[in-house]
C-alpha positions as CSV (number, residue, x, y, z in Angstrom):
1,M,0.0,-0.1,0.0
2,S,1.5,3.4,-1.0
3,E,1.8,6.2,1.5
4,L,-1.2,8.1,-0.1
5,S,-3.3,5.0,-0.1
6,R,-2.6,4.7,3.7
7,F,-3.7,8.2,4.5
8,S,-6.7,7.9,2.1
9,A,-7.8,5.1,4.4
10,L,-7.3,7.1,7.6
11,F,-9.1,10.0,5.9
12,L,-12.2,7.8,5.1
13,E,-12.1,6.4,8.7
14,M,-12.1,9.9,10.2
15,M,-15.0,10.9,7.9
16,G,-17.0,7.9,9.0
17,V,-16.3,8.0,12.8
18,E,-16.0,11.7,13.5
19,R,-18.2,13.3,10.7
20,G,-20.8,10.4,10.6
21,A,-20.5,10.1,6.7
22,S,-22.8,7.5,5.2
23,L,-21.4,4.4,3.6
24,H,-22.5,5.9,0.3
25,T,-20.7,9.0,0.9
26,L,-17.5,7.2,2.0
27,D,-17.7,5.0,-1.1
28,A,-17.8,8.0,-3.3
29,Y,-14.9,9.6,-1.5
30,G,-12.9,6.4,-1.9
31,R,-13.6,6.3,-5.6
32,D,-12.5,9.9,-6.1
33,L,-9.4,9.5,-4.2
34,T,-8.5,6.2,-6.1
35,L,-9.2,7.9,-9.3
36,F,-6.9,10.9,-8.4
37,M,-4.0,8.4,-7.7
38,E,-4.5,6.4,-10.7
39,E,-4.8,9.4,-13.1
40,S,-2.1,11.6,-11.5
41,G,0.5,8.8,-10.6
42,A,0.5,10.3,-7.0
43,R,1.8,7.8,-4.5
44,A,3.4,9.9,-1.8
45,L,2.4,13.0,0.1
46,E,5.0,15.0,-1.8
47,D,3.1,14.2,-4.9
48,I,0.0,16.4,-3.8
49,R,1.0,19.6,-5.4
50,E,-0.9,22.4,-7.0
51,D,0.5,21.5,-10.5
52,T,-0.4,17.8,-10.0
53,L,-4.0,18.7,-9.0
54,R,-4.5,21.0,-11.9
55,S,-3.1,18.5,-14.4
56,Y,-5.4,15.9,-12.9
57,L,-8.6,18.2,-13.3
58,E,-7.5,19.0,-16.8
59,A,-7.3,15.2,-17.6
60,L,-10.7,14.8,-16.2
61,T,-11.8,17.6,-18.6
62,L,-10.2,15.9,-21.6
63,R,-11.9,12.7,-20.7
64,G,-15.3,14.2,-20.9
65,Y,-16.2,14.4,-17.1
66,A,-19.1,16.9,-16.6
67,P,-18.3,20.2,-14.7
68,T,-20.6,19.2,-11.8
69,T,-18.7,15.9,-11.4
70,R,-15.2,17.6,-11.6
71,A,-16.5,19.9,-8.9
72,R,-17.4,17.1,-6.5
73,K,-14.1,15.4,-7.2
74,L,-12.3,18.5,-6.4
75,S,-14.4,18.8,-3.3
76,T,-13.2,15.5,-2.2
77,L,-9.7,16.5,-2.7
78,K,-10.2,19.7,-0.8
79,Q,-11.5,17.8,2.3
80,F,-8.6,15.3,2.0
81,C,-6.0,18.0,1.8
82,L,-7.6,19.9,4.8
83,F,-7.4,16.6,6.7
84,L,-3.6,16.3,5.9
85,V,-2.9,19.8,6.9
86,Q,-4.8,19.3,10.2
87,E,-2.9,16.2,10.9
88,G,0.4,17.9,10.2
89,K,1.3,15.9,7.0
90,L,1.1,18.8,4.6
91,A,2.5,22.3,5.4
92,R,0.0,24.1,3.1
93,D,-3.2,23.3,1.4
94,P,-2.4,23.0,-2.3
95,T,-6.1,23.2,-3.3
96,K,-6.7,26.7,-1.9
97,L,-6.1,28.4,-5.2
98,I,-8.0,25.9,-7.3
99,T,-11.6,27.0,-7.7
100,S,-12.4,26.4,-11.3
101,A,-13.4,22.7,-11.5
102,A,-17.0,23.6,-11.7
103,K,-16.6,25.9,-14.7
104,G,-16.1,24.8,-18.3
105,R,-12.4,24.6,-18.8
106,P,-11.1,25.9,-22.2
107,L,-9.8,23.6,-24.7
108,P,-6.0,23.0,-24.4
109,K,-3.7,25.8,-25.5
110,I,-1.6,25.0,-28.6
111,L,1.2,26.7,-30.5
112,Y,1.6,27.1,-34.1
113,E,4.7,25.3,-35.8
114,A,6.3,28.7,-36.4
115,E,6.2,29.3,-32.7
116,I,7.8,26.1,-31.9
117,E,10.5,27.0,-34.3
118,Q,10.9,30.3,-32.6
119,L,11.5,28.5,-29.3
120,L,14.1,26.1,-30.8
121,A,15.9,28.8,-32.7
122,A,16.2,30.8,-29.5
123,S,17.6,28.0,-27.7
124,R,19.9,26.7,-30.5
125,A,21.4,30.3,-30.7
126,R,23.4,29.7,-27.7
127,R,25.9,26.8,-27.1
128,D,26.3,26.9,-23.3
129,K,25.4,23.8,-21.2
130,E,22.1,25.0,-20.2
131,S,21.1,25.7,-23.9
132,L,22.3,22.4,-25.1
133,R,20.3,20.7,-22.5
134,L,17.3,22.8,-23.2
135,T,17.5,22.2,-27.0
136,F,17.7,18.4,-26.5
137,F,14.8,18.6,-24.0
138,L,12.6,20.6,-26.4
139,E,13.3,18.5,-29.5
140,L,12.6,15.3,-27.6
141,F,9.5,16.6,-26.1
142,Y,8.1,17.9,-29.3
143,A,9.2,14.8,-31.1
144,T,7.7,12.4,-28.7
145,G,4.7,14.1,-26.9
146,L,5.7,12.4,-23.7
147,R,4.3,13.5,-20.4
148,V,6.4,15.9,-18.5
149,S,6.8,13.3,-15.7
150,E,7.7,10.5,-18.1
151,L,10.3,12.9,-19.9
152,I,12.1,14.1,-16.9
153,S,12.5,10.6,-15.3
154,L,13.8,9.0,-18.4
155,P,17.0,6.8,-18.0
156,R,20.1,7.5,-20.0
157,Q,20.8,4.0,-21.0
158,P,18.3,3.7,-24.0
159,F,19.8,6.8,-25.6
160,E,23.2,5.4,-25.3
161,K,22.1,2.4,-27.2
162,I,20.7,4.3,-30.1
163,K,22.9,7.4,-30.1
164,N,24.8,6.4,-33.4
165,A,21.5,5.4,-35.2
166,K,21.3,6.6,-38.8
167,E,17.4,6.0,-39.0
168,L,14.4,6.3,-36.9
169,S,14.8,4.5,-33.6
170,F,12.6,3.5,-30.6
171,I,12.7,3.6,-26.9
172,T,10.5,2.0,-24.3
173,V,8.7,4.4,-22.0
174,L,6.8,3.3,-18.8
175,G,3.7,5.4,-18.5
176,K,0.7,5.6,-16.3
177,G,-0.4,2.4,-14.6
178,R,3.1,1.2,-15.5
179,K,2.2,0.5,-19.0
180,E,4.9,0.3,-21.5
181,R,4.8,2.0,-24.9
182,F,7.1,2.3,-27.8
183,I,8.2,5.8,-28.7
184,P,10.0,6.7,-31.9
185,I,13.1,8.9,-31.8
186,P,14.0,10.7,-34.9
187,V,17.8,11.0,-36.0
188,K,17.7,14.8,-35.5
189,V,16.8,14.4,-31.9
190,L,19.8,12.0,-31.4
191,E,22.0,14.7,-32.9
192,A,20.9,17.1,-30.1
193,Y,21.4,14.2,-27.6
194,G,25.0,13.9,-28.7
195,A,25.6,17.7,-28.2
196,Y,24.0,17.7,-24.8
197,D,25.6,14.5,-23.6
198,A,29.1,16.0,-24.1
199,V,28.0,18.6,-21.2
200,R,25.7,16.3,-19.2
201,A,28.4,15.6,-16.5
202,Q,28.6,19.3,-15.7
203,F,25.1,19.1,-14.2
204,L,26.5,16.7,-11.5
205,P,29.1,17.1,-8.7
206,Q,32.5,16.1,-9.9
207,G,33.0,12.2,-9.9
208,V,29.3,11.6,-9.2
209,S,27.4,9.5,-11.8
210,S,23.7,9.3,-12.4
211,P,21.4,6.8,-14.4
212,W,19.0,9.7,-15.4
213,L,18.8,11.4,-18.8
214,F,18.4,14.8,-17.1
215,P,20.3,14.6,-13.9
216,S,20.1,17.2,-11.2
217,T,20.8,17.7,-7.5
218,S,17.0,17.6,-6.8
219,K,15.6,15.2,-4.3
220,Q,14.5,12.8,-7.0
221,G,17.9,13.0,-8.7
222,F,16.6,14.4,-12.0
223,L,15.1,17.7,-13.5
224,T,11.9,18.8,-11.7
225,R,8.7,19.9,-13.4
226,Q,8.9,23.4,-11.8
227,R,12.5,23.9,-13.2
228,V,11.5,22.7,-16.6
229,N,8.6,25.2,-16.8
230,Q,10.8,28.0,-15.5
231,L,13.3,27.2,-18.2
232,I,10.6,27.2,-21.0
233,K,9.1,30.6,-19.9
234,E,12.5,32.1,-19.7
235,L,13.1,30.9,-23.3
236,S,9.8,32.0,-24.3
237,L,10.8,35.7,-23.3
238,R,14.0,35.3,-25.2
239,A,12.2,34.1,-28.3
240,G,9.7,36.9,-28.2
241,L,6.8,34.8,-27.3
242,D,4.1,35.3,-24.6
243,P,5.3,33.1,-21.7
244,T,1.8,32.9,-20.2
245,K,0.8,30.9,-23.4
246,I,3.6,28.4,-23.1
247,S,4.4,25.7,-20.6
248,A,5.7,22.0,-20.9
249,H,2.1,20.8,-21.0
250,V,1.3,23.1,-23.9
251,L,4.2,21.5,-26.0
252,R,2.5,18.2,-25.4
253,H,-0.7,19.6,-26.8
254,A,1.3,21.0,-29.8
255,F,2.7,17.6,-30.6
256,A,-0.7,16.1,-30.8
257,T,-2.4,18.8,-32.7
258,H,0.6,19.1,-35.3
259,L,0.5,15.4,-35.9
260,L,-3.2,15.5,-36.6
261,E,-2.8,18.6,-38.9
262,G,-0.2,16.5,-40.8
263,G,-2.8,13.7,-41.5
264,A,-2.0,11.3,-38.6
265,D,-5.0,9.1,-37.5
266,L,-6.5,9.4,-34.1
267,L,-5.6,6.0,-32.9
268,S,-1.8,6.4,-33.7
269,V,-1.8,9.6,-31.8
270,Q,-3.5,8.0,-28.8
271,K,-0.9,5.3,-28.7
272,L,1.9,7.8,-28.8
273,L,0.3,10.0,-26.1
274,G,-0.3,6.9,-23.9
275,H,-4.1,7.7,-23.5
276,A,-6.0,4.7,-22.1
277,D,-9.2,6.0,-23.8
278,V,-9.3,7.4,-27.5
279,G,-12.0,9.8,-26.0
280,T,-9.3,11.7,-24.3
281,T,-7.4,12.0,-27.5
282,Q,-10.5,13.3,-29.5
283,I,-10.3,16.7,-27.7
284,Y,-7.4,17.5,-30.1
285,T,-9.9,17.3,-33.2
286,H,-11.9,20.1,-31.5
287,V,-8.7,22.0,-30.8
288,L,-7.7,21.4,-34.4
289,S,-11.0,22.8,-35.7
290,D,-10.7,26.0,-33.6
291,H,-7.0,26.2,-34.6
292,L,-7.7,26.1,-38.3
293,K,-10.6,28.5,-37.9
294,E,-8.3,31.0,-36.3
295,F,-5.7,30.4,-38.8
296,V,-7.8,31.2,-41.8
297,E,-9.4,34.2,-40.2
298,T,-6.0,35.6,-39.5
299,H,-4.2,34.6,-42.7
300,H,-6.6,34.1,-45.5
301,P,-6.8,37.1,-47.8
302,L,-10.6,37.3,-48.0
303,S,-10.8,37.0,-44.3
304,R,-8.2,39.8,-43.7
305,K,-10.1,42.0,-46.2
306,H,-13.5,41.3,-44.5
307,N,-12.0,42.2,-41.1
308,T,-10.5,45.4,-42.3
309,S,-13.4,46.7,-44.4
């Protein structure tokens, strides 16, 4: 039993004994907490963070959960987090600033291909160790559509095996629910890996080795989500883009949308993203429709003339 499962059981016991919650209510709370752990991959108390909770609620939106259902599930998490704070297990309540579950969430933000190129060009323009790492990270992220959690925790070994490949290669990724899937790695990404790998040791104390692809001195031993988003937003400013529009998760959305724009079928995109249900992937067809509509309205000559007349 994971740490979070153990505290979930204690929470349910408290709700039944001290609050007099009915068996029906306790069953609903239990299902909500189990779904959160399964969807977010949270196993320990340190996994209950604001970004984890927001990503979870977004995943529920993508899977088609109604706003009222999302609101109820958020209410369960708020009560659970309050319990953990009162028990001294959490220093602060990460749900305090999350209030929008009952509102219709917007479709995922995406970027045009030209904006992705702007980001990459700004990163490639510099050759210091931070830029070489970020260039490889972005190329790998945009080429694979991996979840941020999957990407930052990748081991180095698979890339060492394929680093000299002259054609498309594959690595195995362990995703949600410990399900394995094959991910294609283009040759261009391996070229970026070679440049980064030449400076990779500089991110570690002298004489220290690490099995991770993106090692760091963090508690986990690899790059954190927070640091990744910080680096991407700093790069966005350098590239002349709005940093409020761009995050690691937005790059994953761009991967899926640009594949569909290029003619990829929905089931293939589902497999690459690691979605258990194709219904989750279908959200990108709606995003694509809005994206193309905006593109036509902005760039088509007749639309421009109409808008300025």
